[in-house]
KERONU-96329 format. One line per 3 residues: number of its first residue (from 1); their letters; for each residue x, y, z of N, C-alpha, C. Coordinates in steps of 0.1 Angstrom, whole numbers, always signed. Example, Ala and Ser with C-alpha at 12.3 -4.5 7.8 and 13.67 -1.06 7.14 Angstrom:
// KERONU-96329
1> AS> +132/-57/+78/+123/-45/+78/+132/-33/+78  +128/-22/+71/+137/-11/+71/+129/+0/+79
// end
This chain:
// KERONU-96329
1> MKM> +9/-12/+0/-2/-1/-1/+9/+12/+1  +7/+22/-9/+16/+34/-11/+8/+43/-2  +19/+48/+7/+14/+59/+16/+23/+70/+18
4> PQD> +23/+80/+8/+34/+92/+7/+33/+102/+17  +21/+103/+26/+21/+113/+34/+28/+112/+46  +36/+123/+48/+44/+124/+61/+36/+134/+70
7> IWR> +30/+126/+82/+23/+136/+88/+30/+145/+99  +43/+141/+102/+52/+152/+112/+54/+166/+103  +57/+159/+90/+60/+175/+82/+46/+183/+78
10> SVQ> +35/+175/+77/+22/+180/+78/+20/+189/+89  +23/+184/+101/+19/+192/+112/+27/+204/+112  +42/+203/+111/+49/+215/+111/+45/+226/+102
13> SCR> +38/+219/+91/+35/+233/+81/+23/+241/+84  +16/+236/+95/+4/+243/+101/+9/+257/+105  +0/+265/+103/+3/+279/+107/+1/+281/+122
16> ALQ> -5/+272/+128/-8/+272/+144/+6/+266/+149  +14/+262/+142/+24/+254/+148/+37/+262/+146  +37/+274/+141/+51/+279/+139/+56/+284/+150
19> FCK> +50/+287/+160/+58/+293/+170/+65/+283/+180  +62/+269/+177/+68/+259/+185/+79/+250/+177  +81/+254/+165/+92/+245/+158/+105/+245/+166
22> NLK> +109/+252/+174/+124/+253/+179/+123/+251/+195  +111/+245/+199/+109/+241/+211/+117/+232/+219  +122/+220/+207/+125/+210/+212/+140/+213/+218
25> SCT> +142/+208/+230/+157/+208/+234/+158/+198/+247  +171/+195/+250/+173/+186/+260/+168/+192/+273  +164/+205/+274/+158/+209/+288/+145/+199/+290
28> RGI> +135/+197/+280/+124/+189/+281/+126/+175/+287  +136/+169/+283/+141/+155/+288/+143/+158/+303  +151/+168/+305/+153/+168/+322/+141/+170/+330
31> IVS> +130/+180/+324/+118/+183/+332/+111/+171/+330  +107/+163/+321/+101/+152/+322/+108/+140/+332  +118/+138/+332/+125/+130/+342/+120/+132/+356
34> ARR> +122/+146/+359/+119/+151/+374/+105/+151/+376  +96/+152/+365/+82/+151/+369/+79/+138/+372  +85/+127/+363/+79/+114/+365/+85/+109/+381
37> MLI> +98/+116/+384/+101/+109/+397/+91/+115/+410  +87/+127/+406/+77/+133/+416/+64/+125/+418  +59/+121/+404/+49/+113/+403/+50/+99/+412
40> CLT> +62/+91/+408/+65/+81/+416/+66/+80/+431  +73/+91/+435/+75/+93/+450/+60/+97/+459  +53/+106/+451/+38/+108/+455/+30/+97/+457
43> SLV> +33/+86/+446/+23/+75/+446/+30/+67/+457  +41/+66/+458/+46/+56/+469/+39/+61/+482  +43/+76/+487/+37/+83/+500/+24/+79/+500
46> LLG> +14/+78/+488/+0/+78/+491/-6/+65/+491  +4/+56/+490/+0/+40/+486/-9/+37/+476  -7/+44/+465/-16/+43/+452/-25/+53/+451
49> GST> -27/+64/+461/-36/+74/+459/-35/+82/+448  -42/+94/+449/-42/+103/+436/-28/+110/+437  -25/+115/+423/-13/+124/+424/-16/+135/+419
52> TGA> -8/+147/+420/-10/+160/+417/-1/+165/+407  +10/+156/+402/+23/+158/+396/+22/+156/+382  +9/+155/+375/+10/+147/+361/+16/+157/+352
55> LEL> +24/+152/+342/+32/+160/+330/+20/+165/+323  +19/+179/+319/+10/+184/+311/+16/+183/+297  +6/+176/+287/+14/+176/+274/+13/+188/+267
58> ELL> +24/+193/+259/+26/+203/+251/+15/+204/+237  +7/+211/+239/-3/+212/+225/+4/+219/+213  +3/+212/+204/+10/+219/+190/-1/+223/+181
61> AAL> -12/+215/+183/-24/+221/+172/-37/+213/+179  -48/+221/+176/-60/+214/+179/-69/+217/+165  -72/+206/+158/-77/+208/+143/-92/+202/+144
64> PID> -101/+210/+143/-113/+204/+139/-115/+194/+124  -123/+186/+127/-121/+174/+118/-133/+176/+108  -131/+177/+94/-139/+181/+83/-141/+169/+77
67> GLE> -149/+168/+66/-152/+160/+56/-161/+147/+56  -161/+142/+70/-173/+129/+72/-185/+136/+78  -198/+136/+75/-208/+138/+82/-210/+131/+96
70> NAQ> -210/+136/+106/-213/+130/+118/-201/+122/+123  -189/+127/+120/-177/+121/+122/-177/+119/+137  -176/+106/+145/-173/+106/+158/-161/+97/+159
73> PSG> -150/+98/+157/-135/+89/+157/-136/+83/+169  -134/+72/+171/-134/+63/+181/-120/+52/+182  -113/+54/+172/-102/+49/+171/-90/+54/+160
76> LTV> -78/+54/+166/-67/+59/+154/-58/+49/+155  -50/+50/+144/-35/+43/+143/-29/+49/+132  -16/+49/+132/-6/+53/+122/+0/+44/+115
79> AGG> +0/+42/+102/+8/+33/+95/+16/+40/+81  +27/+37/+80/+34/+43/+71/+34/+61/+70  +31/+64/+80/+33/+81/+80/+20/+84/+77
82> VMF> +6/+77/+76/-7/+83/+73/-14/+78/+85  -24/+87/+90/-34/+82/+101/-45/+79/+96  -50/+67/+102/-62/+61/+98/-72/+60/+113
85> AVS> -86/+61/+109/-97/+59/+121/-106/+49/+118  -113/+47/+129/-128/+44/+128/-134/+53/+133  -148/+52/+130/-160/+63/+135/-171/+52/+141
88> DKH> -176/+54/+154/-186/+43/+158/-198/+45/+153  -201/+56/+146/-213/+57/+137/-212/+54/+125  -202/+47/+119/-201/+41/+104/-194/+28/+106
91> DHA> -203/+19/+103/-200/+7/+102/-192/+0/+91  -191/+8/+78/-187/+1/+67/-172/+5/+59  -166/+14/+70/-152/+19/+65/-143/+21/+76
94> IFR> -129/+22/+71/-120/+26/+76/-115/+41/+67  -113/+50/+78/-110/+64/+72/-95/+70/+75  -94/+76/+64/-80/+83/+64/-81/+95/+67
97> IDI> -73/+101/+77/-70/+115/+83/-60/+123/+77  -61/+133/+70/-52/+142/+61/-50/+155/+70  -40/+159/+75/-40/+174/+80/-36/+184/+67
100> RGD> -46/+192/+70/-46/+203/+58/-46/+218/+64  -34/+222/+66/-33/+236/+70/-39/+237/+88  -53/+244/+88/-58/+244/+101/-68/+237/+102
103> NAR> -70/+225/+97/-81/+214/+101/-78/+201/+95  -83/+191/+98/-82/+175/+97/-91/+173/+88  -89/+163/+78/-102/+159/+68/-100/+144/+69
106> MEP> -114/+139/+73/-116/+125/+76/-123/+119/+62  -117/+110/+56/-125/+105/+44/-123/+87/+45  -132/+82/+36/-133/+69/+35/-118/+62/+29
109> FIT> -112/+54/+34/-100/+48/+29/-103/+34/+22  -111/+26/+31/-112/+13/+28/-130/+13/+30  -137/+6/+22/-153/+6/+23/-152/-11/+22
112> FNA> -162/-16/+33/-165/-30/+30/-178/-32/+37  -183/-47/+38/-192/-50/+42/-187/-63/+52  -188/-62/+65/-184/-72/+73/-193/-85/+73
115> PWS> -186/-96/+76/-193/-108/+74/-202/-109/+88  -210/-119/+89/-219/-123/+99/-212/-126/+111  -214/-118/+122/-206/-118/+134/-209/-130/+142
118> GTW> -223/-135/+141/-228/-144/+152/-236/-135/+162  -236/-125/+161/-245/-117/+170/-256/-107/+165  -265/-106/+168/-275/-97/+163/-274/-84/+167
121> AKR> -272/-73/+160/-267/-60/+164/-272/-49/+153  -277/-40/+159/-281/-29/+147/-272/-23/+143  -260/-22/+149/-247/-18/+144/-233/-23/+151
124> LDF> -224/-23/+141/-211/-28/+146/-205/-19/+155  -208/-7/+155/-200/+0/+166/-187/-1/+169  -178/+3/+158/-164/+0/+158/-156/+11/+168
127> EGL> -151/+5/+179/-145/+16/+189/-129/+14/+193  -123/+6/+184/-108/+6/+182/-102/+0/+168  -90/+5/+164/-84/+4/+155/-70/+0/+157
130> AYA> -63/-10/+150/-49/-11/+147/-43/-15/+137  -29/-16/+136/-25/-19/+122/-15/-28/+123  -12/-38/+116/+3/-47/+117/+3/-57/+107
133> DGS> +15/-55/+98/+17/-65/+88/+6/-64/+77  +5/-50/+72/-4/-50/+59/-19/-52/+64  -22/-55/+76/-36/-55/+79/-42/-46/+92
136> FYL> -55/-43/+91/-61/-34/+98/-70/-44/+110  -71/-40/+121/-81/-49/+132/-87/-40/+138  -101/-43/+137/-112/-33/+142/-119/-39/+155
139> VSE> -122/-32/+164/-129/-38/+175/-141/-37/+174  -152/-41/+175/-167/-40/+178/-171/-42/+189  -177/-33/+194/-184/-32/+208/-195/-37/+210
142> SCL> -204/-36/+198/-219/-47/+201/-218/-62/+197  -206/-66/+189/-203/-78/+187/-190/-85/+195  -185/-77/+203/-174/-82/+211/-163/-90/+206
145> RVL> -161/-86/+193/-151/-93/+186/-141/-84/+179  -132/-89/+171/-121/-83/+164/-122/-85/+148  -123/-77/+141/-125/-79/+126/-112/-78/+118
148> HVN> -109/-86/+112/-95/-84/+103/-101/-78/+88  -91/-67/+81/-96/-62/+72/-82/-61/+65  -78/-65/+58/-64/-62/+48/-64/-46/+42
151> ENG> -51/-44/+40/-50/-30/+35/-57/-26/+23  -59/-38/+13/-68/-36/+3/-83/-38/+3  -87/-39/+15/-100/-41/+16/-106/-56/+18
154> GGL> -99/-64/+15/-101/-80/+15/-99/-85/+27  -98/-101/+25/-95/-107/+41/-102/-103/+50  -116/-100/+48/-126/-99/+58/-130/-110/+66
157> EWI> -126/-111/+80/-127/-121/+90/-129/-118/+104  -139/-123/+111/-137/-121/+127/-128/-129/+133  -118/-126/+135/-105/-134/+139/-104/-138/+155
160> TPN> -112/-130/+163/-115/-135/+177/-131/-139/+180  -131/-147/+186/-145/-151/+192/-150/-140/+200  -163/-140/+204/-171/-131/+213/-165/-134/+227
163> VGD> -158/-124/+233/-154/-124/+245/-163/-122/+259  -176/-121/+255/-185/-116/+266/-184/-126/+279  -184/-138/+276/-185/-147/+287/-171/-145/+297
166> AAS> -159/-146/+289/-150/-145/+298/-150/-130/+306  -154/-120/+301/-155/-106/+305/-166/-106/+316  -175/-111/+316/-187/-115/+325/-179/-122/+337
169> EAG> -173/-134/+336/-169/-139/+345/-156/-131/+356  -152/-121/+347/-144/-113/+354/-150/-100/+361  -163/-100/+360/-170/-89/+364/-173/-77/+355
172> LFG> -168/-77/+345/-165/-67/+334/-178/-66/+326  -181/-56/+321/-193/-52/+312/-207/-53/+318  -205/-45/+334/-214/-44/+338/-223/-30/+335
175> VEN> -221/-22/+326/-225/-10/+321/-229/-13/+308  -240/-9/+302/-245/-12/+286/-235/+1/+280  -234/-5/+265/-227/+6/+260/-214/+11/+266
178> ARL> -205/+3/+275/-193/+10/+281/-186/-5/+279  -183/-13/+270/-179/-27/+270/-164/-24/+262  -163/-30/+249/-148/-29/+243/-144/-16/+236
181> EGL> -133/-10/+240/-131/+4/+235/-117/+4/+228  -108/-5/+228/-96/-4/+220/-88/-16/+222  -76/-18/+212/-69/-29/+213/-53/-24/+212
184> AIL> -45/-34/+216/-33/-35/+211/-28/-49/+208  -21/-49/+197/-16/-63/+191/-2/-64/+201  -2/-73/+208/+8/-77/+218/+18/-86/+209
187> SPR> +17/-94/+201/+24/-102/+191/+13/-107/+180  +18/-115/+169/+10/-119/+160/-3/-129/+165  -2/-132/+177/-10/-144/+181/-15/-138/+194
190> RFL> -16/-127/+197/-18/-121/+213/-24/-108/+210  -37/-107/+215/-43/-95/+216/-48/-89/+228  -46/-75/+230/-50/-71/+243/-62/-61/+241
193> LAA> -73/-63/+246/-85/-55/+245/-89/-49/+256  -94/-37/+256/-97/-26/+267/-112/-28/+269  -117/-30/+282/-130/-31/+285/-130/-14/+292
196> ERG> -141/-7/+287/-143/+6/+291/-144/+9/+304  -156/+7/+312/-157/+10/+327/-169/+4/+332  -169/+5/+345/-182/-2/+353/-182/-18/+357
199> PRG> -169/-21/+358/-153/-15/+360/-147/-15/+348  -138/-9/+346/-127/-10/+334/-122/-23/+337  -113/-29/+325/-105/-40/+326/-99/-44/+313
202> LIE> -90/-53/+313/-82/-56/+302/-85/-72/+299  -86/-76/+286/-87/-89/+282/-79/-92/+273  -73/-104/+276/-62/-110/+266/-69/-122/+257
205> VWW> -65/-122/+245/-70/-133/+235/-57/-138/+231  -53/-150/+230/-40/-155/+225/-42/-170/+222  -33/-175/+210/-34/-189/+204/-20/-192/+208
208> EET> -18/-208/+214/-6/-211/+214/-5/-219/+202  +7/-225/+199/+11/-231/+184/+3/-240/+180  -2/-249/+191/-12/-259/+185/-26/-257/+186
211> DKQ> -30/-245/+190/-44/-241/+190/-51/-241/+176  -64/-242/+175/-70/-239/+162/-75/-225/+161  -76/-218/+152/-79/-204/+148/-93/-201/+156
214> DKP> -103/-209/+157/-115/-208/+164/-118/-208/+177  -104/-214/+184/-104/-219/+198/-92/-212/+206  -91/-198/+206/-80/-191/+215/-79/-193/+228
217> HIQ> -74/-189/+237/-74/-187/+252/-77/-172/+254  -88/-171/+264/-93/-158/+266/-93/-156/+283  -87/-146/+286/-86/-142/+302/-90/-128/+301
220> AWE> -97/-126/+313/-101/-108/+314/-98/-107/+332  -95/-94/+333/-92/-91/+346/-101/-74/+347  -103/-72/+358/-109/-61/+362/-96/-53/+368
223> TDM> -94/-41/+364/-83/-30/+366/-88/-16/+369  -98/-16/+380/-103/-4/+384/-94/+4/+393  -84/-2/+401/-76/+4/+411/-68/+15/+402
226> TML> -63/+27/+404/-59/+39/+399/-51/+49/+407  -40/+55/+400/-33/+63/+409/-40/+79/+405  -46/+79/+396/-53/+90/+390/-63/+99/+397
229> TLP> -64/+112/+394/-74/+120/+403/-85/+124/+391  -96/+119/+394/-107/+121/+386/-116/+130/+392  -122/+142/+387/-133/+149/+391/-145/+142/+394
232> EPR> -155/+146/+401/-166/+140/+403/-176/+144/+390  -185/+137/+385/-188/+121/+390/-181/+113/+381  -171/+115/+377/-166/+107/+366/-158/+94/+373
235> AVD> -157/+81/+365/-153/+71/+371/-141/+67/+356  -130/+61/+368/-121/+57/+358/-123/+47/+347  -118/+49/+334/-121/+42/+323/-109/+39/+313
238> FTD> -113/+31/+303/-101/+29/+290/-109/+32/+280  -103/+42/+272/-111/+42/+256/-101/+39/+245  -90/+37/+247/-80/+34/+236/-68/+27/+244
241> LHL> -61/+20/+235/-46/+12/+239/-37/+16/+226  -23/+19/+229/-16/+18/+221/-3/+14/+225  +3/+7/+215/+15/-2/+216/+27/+3/+205
244> DGG> +39/+5/+209/+49/+8/+201/+60/+3/+209  +75/+8/+203/+88/+3/+207/+89/+12/+220  +82/+22/+224/+82/+29/+236/+74/+21/+247
247> GLY> +68/+14/+243/+56/+7/+254/+45/+6/+250  +36/+5/+263/+20/+4/+263/+17/+16/+267  +5/+20/+262/-1/+33/+267/-18/+28/+265
250> ALV> -22/+37/+276/-38/+37/+277/-43/+50/+277  -52/+54/+271/-62/+65/+271/-72/+64/+282  -72/+75/+291/-82/+74/+305/-89/+86/+300
253> RNA> -100/+85/+294/-108/+96/+290/-112/+101/+302  -118/+99/+311/-124/+105/+321/-112/+112/+333  -101/+106/+329/-90/+116/+336/-84/+127/+327
256> DAV> -87/+126/+314/-82/+136/+305/-66/+133/+303  -64/+120/+301/-48/+115/+303/-45/+104/+296  -32/+104/+289/-25/+93/+285/-17/+85/+296
259> VPI> -18/+74/+298/-12/+66/+309/-2/+56/+303  +12/+59/+303/+21/+47/+302/+17/+35/+311  +18/+22/+309/+13/+14/+317/+24/+0/+315
262> NWS> +24/-7/+325/+30/-22/+325/+21/-30/+325  +20/-41/+317/+9/-52/+320/+16/-62/+317  +14/-72/+329/+22/-84/+328/+13/-95/+338
265> NGK> +12/-107/+334/+5/-116/+342/-8/-114/+350  -16/-105/+343/-29/-100/+349/-26/-86/+358  -13/-82/+358/-11/-70/+367/-10/-58/+362
268> LEE> -17/-47/+362/-16/-34/+356/-9/-25/+364  +1/-17/+362/+10/-7/+368/+9/+4/+361  +3/+16/+365/+2/+29/+359/+17/+34/+362
271> LDE> +23/+39/+350/+38/+45/+353/+37/+57/+353  +30/+65/+349/+31/+80/+345/+17/+85/+343  +16/+99/+341/+5/+103/+337/+6/+115/+329
274> WSF> +4/+115/+317/+4/+128/+307/-10/+134/+306  -12/+145/+312/-24/+148/+311/-26/+160/+298  -38/+160/+295/-44/+170/+284/-57/+179/+289
277> RHV> -59/+180/+302/-70/+183/+309/-70/+200/+308  -58/+205/+307/-56/+219/+305/-60/+223/+291  -62/+214/+281/-66/+216/+267/-80/+215/+266
280> VND> -86/+205/+270/-100/+203/+266/-109/+210/+277  -106/+217/+288/-111/+224/+297/-108/+238/+292  -100/+244/+284/-98/+257/+277/-110/+260/+267
283> PTY> -116/+272/+271/-127/+275/+265/-127/+274/+250  -114/+277/+246/-111/+276/+229/-114/+263/+225  -111/+253/+232/-112/+241/+227/-123/+232/+232
286> AYV> -127/+236/+244/-139/+229/+252/-152/+228/+244  -160/+215/+249/-175/+215/+243/-183/+219/+255  -196/+223/+251/-207/+227/+262/-209/+218/+276
289> NQT> -207/+205/+271/-212/+196/+281/-197/+192/+286  -192/+194/+297/-179/+189/+304/-180/+176/+314  -193/+173/+315/-195/+164/+326/-185/+152/+325
292> FGK> -183/+146/+314/-173/+137/+311/-164/+137/+301  -154/+131/+300/-143/+133/+291/-147/+129/+275  -142/+133/+263/-149/+130/+252/-134/+123/+243
295> AEG> -120/+121/+249/-112/+115/+243/-114/+101/+240  -115/+95/+226/-117/+83/+222/-108/+75/+215  -99/+84/+208/-87/+76/+202/-77/+83/+204
298> LTM> -64/+71/+203/-51/+77/+206/-43/+68/+198  -32/+74/+193/-20/+70/+184/-10/+77/+186  +4/+74/+182/+14/+81/+186/+25/+77/+172
301> DDE> +34/+88/+170/+45/+82/+163/+58/+86/+171  +71/+86/+166/+84/+91/+172/+81/+105/+178  +75/+115/+172/+76/+127/+176/+64/+135/+182
304> LVY> +51/+126/+178/+37/+133/+184/+29/+123/+190  +19/+128/+197/+9/+122/+204/-4/+126/+197  -12/+119/+192/-23/+124/+186/-39/+118/+192
307> IAL> -46/+127/+197/-57/+123/+204/-70/+129/+197  -81/+117/+197/-94/+123/+189/-104/+124/+199  -112/+137/+198/-124/+136/+205/-135/+136/+198
310> DNN> -144/+127/+207/-154/+125/+200/-169/+134/+208  -173/+143/+204/-180/+152/+209/-195/+148/+208  -199/+135/+200/-213/+133/+202/-221/+145/+197
313> GQA> -215/+154/+186/-224/+162/+181/-226/+177/+188  -217/+177/+200/-221/+190/+209/-213/+200/+201  -217/+212/+205/-210/+225/+202/-198/+231/+211
316> RLA> -191/+233/+205/-177/+240/+213/-185/+254/+221  -178/+255/+232/-182/+267/+241/-179/+282/+233  -168/+281/+227/-164/+293/+216/-171/+299/+206
319> DDT> -181/+285/+200/-188/+287/+188/-197/+277/+189  -210/+281/+194/-220/+273/+192/-229/+267/+178  -223/+271/+169/-225/+267/+157/-216/+257/+151
322> DHR> -204/+254/+158/-194/+243/+153/-197/+233/+163  -200/+220/+155/-204/+208/+162/-192/+198/+155  -181/+201/+152/-174/+192/+149/-162/+186/+161
325> SQL> -158/+176/+156/-151/+168/+166/-137/+174/+162  -125/+167/+171/-113/+178/+169/-101/+166/+172  -92/+169/+164/-79/+160/+164/-68/+170/+173
328> LIF> -63/+165/+185/-54/+173/+192/-43/+167/+189  -31/+173/+187/-18/+169/+185/-7/+175/+197  +1/+168/+203/+8/+172/+212/+22/+168/+209
331> ARP> +32/+173/+214/+49/+168/+217/+48/+156/+223  +54/+144/+218/+56/+133/+227/+67/+133/+238  +65/+133/+248/+74/+134/+260/+84/+124/+260
334> D> +82/+114/+257/+93/+102/+258/+102/+102/+245
// end
């Protein structure tokens, strides 16, 4: 698949970013390390309680998303320098997001008709997206399965079974419409799925070398314990996962934060907190109803952190005629 766009060059060309081209320096590394040490020390003192030393992500651009009617981006991934997304109100497409000056344009890249999932559902409700080895993987919240689509639009196949039983045994999926929300591909034969809230959790699906494709191992864990501070009435959650050479990251929407995590043998460790609350609460970017968070999509490259806001059609505080979702672009701390 030919993907000529370089997102970093596009972002650097935005007029909104001219002021920050020269901000990268070794000083940031020192500040990041100091903040991380403060967070760790505070967590130890409070025995896992709330932290007040979150690292604030440096905003480079906040771009309204045009091109797709009723765009509700719910999962992001970057492949070959190009950004892709799913929208939870659009069941038949993977979208490409192009950065064009002071906005981002979201348009269909692949359209498809998914095969029968075995579950009766009004819509597929795609909530997560990942890319690996020439293929896209989409998480369906209503079907509780992962759909495989190759980069040419073929190879349509539900590659995981319904994870509902394993999740229920672990006490997950207690809230309607708050189930699967993201995925990370830990290895070609191992997937990590995020359960949103009520309680939040993580679900692993994996195959041993001798396993048949339709009979993987599935195990789920509740992971509601957190070091994060959340305003009332918000509950801790997951809305996306991201995995790259830097590690594993969770998007915690109701904390307005990206959280680097360790995940091993059913144990979750929150390593840090990268907050973007200062941005989403800024009246320039905020929406009318701020009761709950709106960040639903997370991806990164070597330089940047990308977060998609799904505003569910709400207007912005600064302009009650603007109902567009937004793509937030930050400098990557690590």
